[in-house]
C-alpha positions in Angstrom: 0.0 0.0 0.0 1.4 3.4 -1.0 1.8 6.1 1.7 4.3 8.5 3.1 5.3 8.3 6.7 5.6 11.7 8.2 8.0 12.0 11.2 9.5 15.5 10.7 8.1 19.0 11.2 9.0 20.0 7.6 7.4 16.9 6.0 4.2 17.6 8.0 4.1 21.3 6.9 4.8 20.3 3.3 2.0 17.8 3.2 -0.6 20.0 4.8 0.2 22.9 2.5 -0.6 20.8 -0.6 -4.2 20.1 0.5 -6.6 22.3 -1.4 -10.2 23.3 -1.0 -11.0 21.2 -4.0 -10.1 18.0 -2.1 -12.1 15.8 0.1 -9.8 14.8 3.0 -10.3 11.4 4.6 -9.2 11.4 8.2 -8.7 8.8 10.9 -6.6 8.4 14.1 -5.2 5.5 16.1 -4.9 5.9 19.8 -4.5 4.0 23.1 -6.9 4.4 25.9 -6.5 1.5 28.4 -5.8 3.2 31.7 -6.4 6.9 31.0 -9.3 9.3 30.9 -8.1 10.9 27.7 -6.9 9.0 24.6 -3.2 9.0 23.9 -2.7 9.8 20.2 -0.5 7.2 18.4 -1.0 7.9 14.7 -2.9 10.2 12.3 -4.0 9.1 8.9 -5.0 11.5 6.1 -5.7 11.0 2.4 -6.8 13.7 -0.1 -7.0 11.3 -3.1 -3.5 12.1 -4.3 -1.1 11.4 -1.4 -1.9 9.2 1.6 0.0 10.2 4.8 0.6 8.5 8.1 1.6 11.2 10.6 3.6 10.2 13.6 2.6 12.3 16.6 5.3 10.7 18.8 8.0 12.0 16.4 6.5 15.3 15.4 6.2 17.7 18.3 4.1 20.4 16.7 1.0 19.1 15.0 -0.5 22.5 14.4 -0.4 22.4 10.6 -2.7 19.4 10.7 -5.0 20.9 13.3 -5.2 24.0 11.1 -6.4 21.7 8.2 -9.1 20.3 10.4 -10.3 23.8 11.3 -10.2 25.0 7.7 -13.8 25.5 6.7 -12.9 25.5 3.0 -11.8 21.8 3.1 -14.3 19.0 3.4 -13.2 16.3 5.9 -14.8 12.9 6.0 -14.4 10.5 9.0 -16.0 7.3 10.2 -17.6 7.1 13.6 -16.0 10.3 14.9 -16.8 10.3 18.6 -13.5 9.1 20.0 -11.5 10.9 17.3 -13.1 14.1 18.4 -11.7 13.5 21.9 -8.3 13.0 20.3 -8.6 16.3 18.4 -9.7 18.1 21.5 -7.2 16.8 24.0 -4.2 16.6 21.7 -4.7 19.8 19.7 -7.5 21.7 21.3 -8.8 21.5 17.7 -12.5 21.8 16.9 -13.0 20.5 13.3 -15.0 22.5 10.8 -16.7 21.3 7.6 -16.5 17.6 8.7 -19.0 14.9 7.9 -19.2 11.5 9.5 -19.7 8.6 7.1 -21.4 6.5 9.8 -24.0 9.2 10.1 -24.4 9.3 6.3 -25.0 5.6 6.4 -27.7 5.9 9.1 -29.6 8.4 6.9 -29.3 6.0 4.0 -31.0 3.3 6.0 -28.1 1.2 7.3 -28.7 1.7 11.0 -27.1 3.9 13.6 -23.7 2.2 14.1 -22.6 0.5 10.9 -18.9 -0.3 11.2 -16.2 0.8 8.8 -15.5 -2.8 7.6 -19.1 -3.4 6.9 -19.4 -0.1 5.0 -16.4 -0.9 2.8 -17.7 -4.4 2.2 -21.1 -2.9 1.1 -19.6 -0.5 -1.4 -16.3 -2.1 -2.6 -16.8 -5.8 -1.6 -13.4 -5.7 0.1 -12.8 -7.4 3.4 -10.9 -5.0 5.6 -8.3 -6.5 7.9 -9.2 -5.5 11.5 -6.6 -7.7 13.2 -4.6 -4.7 14.4 -7.5 -2.9 16.1 -6.2 -3.7 19.6 -2.5 -2.9 18.9 -0.3 -0.6 21.0 -0.1 2.4 18.8 2.3 4.2 21.1 5.0 1.5 20.7 7.8 2.2 18.2 8.7 1.1 15.6 5.3 0.3 14.1 5.3 -2.8 11.9 4.5 -2.8 8.2 1.3 -4.7 9.0 0.2 -2.0 11.5 1.0 0.8 9.0 -1.0 -1.0 6.2 -3.9 -1.5 8.5 -3.9 2.2 9.5 -3.6 3.4 5.8 -6.5 1.2 4.8 -8.8 3.2 7.1 -8.5 6.3 4.9 -7.7 4.7 1.6 -11.0 3.0 1.2 -12.9 5.8 3.0 -11.7 8.3 0.4 -12.5 5.9 -2.5 -16.2 5.8 -1.5 -16.4 9.4 -0.3 -17.8 10.8 -3.5 -20.3 8.0 -3.7 -21.4 8.6 -0.1 -21.8 12.4 -0.7 -23.7 11.8 -4.0 -26.1 9.3 -2.5 -26.9 11.4 0.6 -27.5 14.5 -1.5 -29.8 12.5 -3.9 -31.7 11.2 -0.9 -32.2 14.8 0.3 -30.4 14.4 3.7 -26.9 16.0 3.1 -27.8 19.1 5.1 -29.1 17.0 8.0 -26.1 14.7 8.0 -23.8 17.7 8.2 -25.9 19.2 11.1 -25.9 15.9 12.9 -22.1 15.7 12.7 -21.8 19.3 13.8 -24.0 18.5 16.8 -21.7 15.6 17.8 -18.7 17.9 17.5 -20.5 20.6 19.6 -21.4 18.0 22.3 -17.8 16.8 22.6 -16.4 20.4 22.9 -19.1 21.6 25.3 -17.5 22.4 28.7 -18.4 19.9 31.3 -21.0 21.3 33.8 -19.5 20.0 37.0 -22.4 21.1 39.1 -24.8 19.0 37.0 -22.8 15.7 36.9 -25.1 14.2 39.5 -28.1 14.5 37.1 -26.6 11.7 35.0 -25.8 9.4 37.9 -28.0 6.4 37.6 -28.9 5.9 41.3 -29.2 9.6 42.2 -33.0 9.4 42.3 -32.8 7.3 45.4 -31.1 10.1 47.4 -32.6 13.0 49.5 -31.6 16.6 48.6 -29.0 16.6 51.5 -27.5 13.3 50.2 -27.6 14.7 46.6 -25.5 17.6 47.7 -22.8 15.2 49.0 -23.0 13.2 45.8 -22.7 16.3 43.7 -19.6 17.4 45.5 -18.0 13.9 45.4 -18.6 13.7 41.6 -17.0 17.1 41.1 -14.0 16.0 43.2 -13.7 12.7 41.3 -13.9 14.4 37.9 -11.3 16.9 38.8 -9.0 14.2 40.1 -9.5 12.2 36.9 -8.6 15.1 34.7 -5.6 16.1 36.9 -4.1 12.6 36.8 -5.5 11.4 33.4 -7.2 8.4 35.0 -10.6 6.8 34.1 -13.2 7.9 36.6 -13.6 4.4 38.0 -9.8 4.4 38.8 -10.4 7.4 41.1 -13.4 5.9 42.9 -16.3 3.6 41.8 -19.8 4.8 41.4 -21.1 2.6 44.1 -18.5 3.9 46.6 -19.6 7.5 46.0 -23.3 6.5 46.2 -22.8 4.7 49.6 -20.8 7.6 51.0 -23.4 10.2 49.9 -26.2 8.0 51.3 -24.5 7.3 54.7 -22.7 10.7 55.3 -19.9 9.1 57.3 -17.8 11.1 59.9 -14.7 8.8 59.8 -12.9 6.6 57.3 -13.3 3.5 59.5 -17.1 3.8 59.1 -16.8 3.9 55.3 -14.7 0.7 55.2 -17.6 -1.3 56.8 -20.3 -0.4 54.3 -21.6 -3.5 52.5 -20.5 -3.6 48.9 -18.1 -0.7 49.1 -14.8 -1.0 47.2 -12.2 -1.3 50.0 -9.4 -0.1 47.7 -11.3 3.2 47.1 -11.4 3.7 50.9 -7.8 2.7 51.4 -6.4 5.0 48.8 -9.0 7.8 48.7 -10.9 7.6 52.0 -9.4 10.6 53.6 -9.9 12.8 50.5 -13.5 11.7 50.2 -14.2 12.3 53.8 -12.8 15.9 53.4 -15.2 16.4 50.6 -18.1 15.2 52.7 -17.2 17.5 55.6 -17.1 20.5 53.3 -20.4 19.5 51.7 -22.0 19.3 55.2 -21.0 23.0 55.8 -23.0 24.2 52.8 -26.4 25.9 53.4 -29.6 24.1 52.7 -30.4 26.6 49.9 -27.7 24.8 47.9 -29.3 21.4 48.2 -30.2 20.0 44.7 -33.9 19.3 44.2 -35.0 15.7 44.6 -34.8 13.8 41.4 -38.0 12.4 40.0 -37.5 9.1 38.3 -39.1 9.3 34.9 -40.5 5.8 34.9 -42.3 6.5 38.1 -44.4 9.2 36.5 -48.1 8.3 36.4 -48.9 6.5 33.2 -45.3 6.7 31.9 -45.1 3.2 30.3 -48.2 3.6 28.2 -47.5 7.3 27.3 -43.9 6.3 26.3 -45.2 3.6 24.0 -47.8 5.9 22.4 -45.2 8.6 22.0 -42.6 6.2 20.5 -45.2 5.0 18.0 -46.1 8.6 17.0 -42.4 9.5 16.4 -41.9 6.3 14.4 -44.8 7.4 12.2 -43.2 10.8 11.7 -39.9 9.1 10.8 -41.6 6.8 8.4 -43.3 9.8 6.6 -39.8 11.2 6.1 -38.5 7.7 4.9 -36.1 7.6 7.9 -35.4 4.7 10.3 -36.9 5.5 13.7 -33.4 4.9 15.2 -32.0 7.9 13.3 -34.7 10.2 14.6 -34.9 9.1 18.3 -33.8 6.4 20.7 -35.0 6.0 24.2 -32.8 8.7 25.5 -34.2 11.3 23.1 -37.8 10.3 23.8 -37.2 10.5 27.5 -35.5 13.9 27.2 -38.7 15.2 25.5 -41.0 13.7 28.2 -38.9 15.1 31.0 -39.0 18.5 29.4 -42.7 18.4 28.7 -43.5 17.2 32.3 -41.0 19.8 33.7 -39.2 17.1 35.7 -35.8 17.8 37.3 -35.7 21.3 35.9 -35.7 20.0 32.3 -38.3 22.6 31.2 -35.5 25.2 31.6 -33.2 23.2 29.4 -35.0 23.2 26.1 -31.7 23.6 24.3 -30.7 20.1 25.4 -33.8 18.4 24.1 -32.6 16.9 20.9 -36.1 16.4 19.4 -36.7 20.2 19.7 -33.4 21.3 18.2 -31.3 21.0 15.0 -32.7 19.2 12.0 -35.0 17.2 14.3 -36.5 20.4 15.6 -37.0 21.8 12.1 -38.9 18.7 11.0 -40.7 17.6 14.1 -40.8 20.1 17.0 -44.2 21.7 16.2 -45.9 18.4 15.6 -44.4 16.8 18.8 -45.4 19.8 21.0 -49.0 19.7 19.6 -49.2 15.9 20.1 -48.0 16.2 23.7 -50.3 19.1 24.5 -53.2 17.1 23.3 -52.5 14.7 26.1 -50.6 12.1 24.0 -53.9 11.1 22.5 
């Protein structure tokens, strides 16, 4: 497989300067994320249809020429399943891509489901079986083998080969604008600043706690996230969810008490017990006015199951009218977002911007109909 291996600053600058606004640039990354919060970038792949490049971020200190390419609105970038790559761009280069479209999203609008893999997509269009044997390799180790390099190059070689077909098909289907918006929304989500004060709202067992206990949980989650970022560790490596839940629930006044809670992770207490106790003590000093409101569990809302079923069927009908798979329009999460917003649960009525069915391309197509349907009592 033909490619250039870039491991000097000059070679990177030269390659990036040759990319023009007439090109479609296929992009991918390889990274390692086994014991870290953030991915460690091991390789960047790029192909403009003329020269395929494998960029070595271990050898090249300054990747800014490539980040500038990603941020150049005049150049169309195509990538497959961009979620984790976006984290690489954010944490390795503080780079928010512009004019990027996700081929997995294109495939979903073309009726292939939400999560079609790269190999399946290439098989569909080119009838080529992509070798995925190196997917678990250590991309930080040097030197990389010829097999690893060929594997990495294939991820952008074939993607570029089908890129024009993908863009033509999605445009003919009438969904190019929406696929671009959906990609932009994914990018915006990844680059949105984490709201530390609201982390507890996404904690699965939070509804079981009183407002006073929620305050402790809220502060523990803020502490854990900050520790994870500072030390680049997975959240669970700092402290397990169940540990934080039990501490918030019991409000201990010494580390010894924590160690005797049924089901608690004793290593969490051994290594972080004193730090967590300090967080609890500070939380207990906060005034009652700062207590979070009790969380109402959505599926305990009167008539939820039947209403959810009725609502899901209605959204499926709207999707069908647009010749879209229901999964592309809304999953359980999006349906529940809307219901929480409509019933004004857990302050959701003040967070209209976060209800996906009311925003972006979904909002343009469906918001008025969904609001009218809900206001008519989900009849």
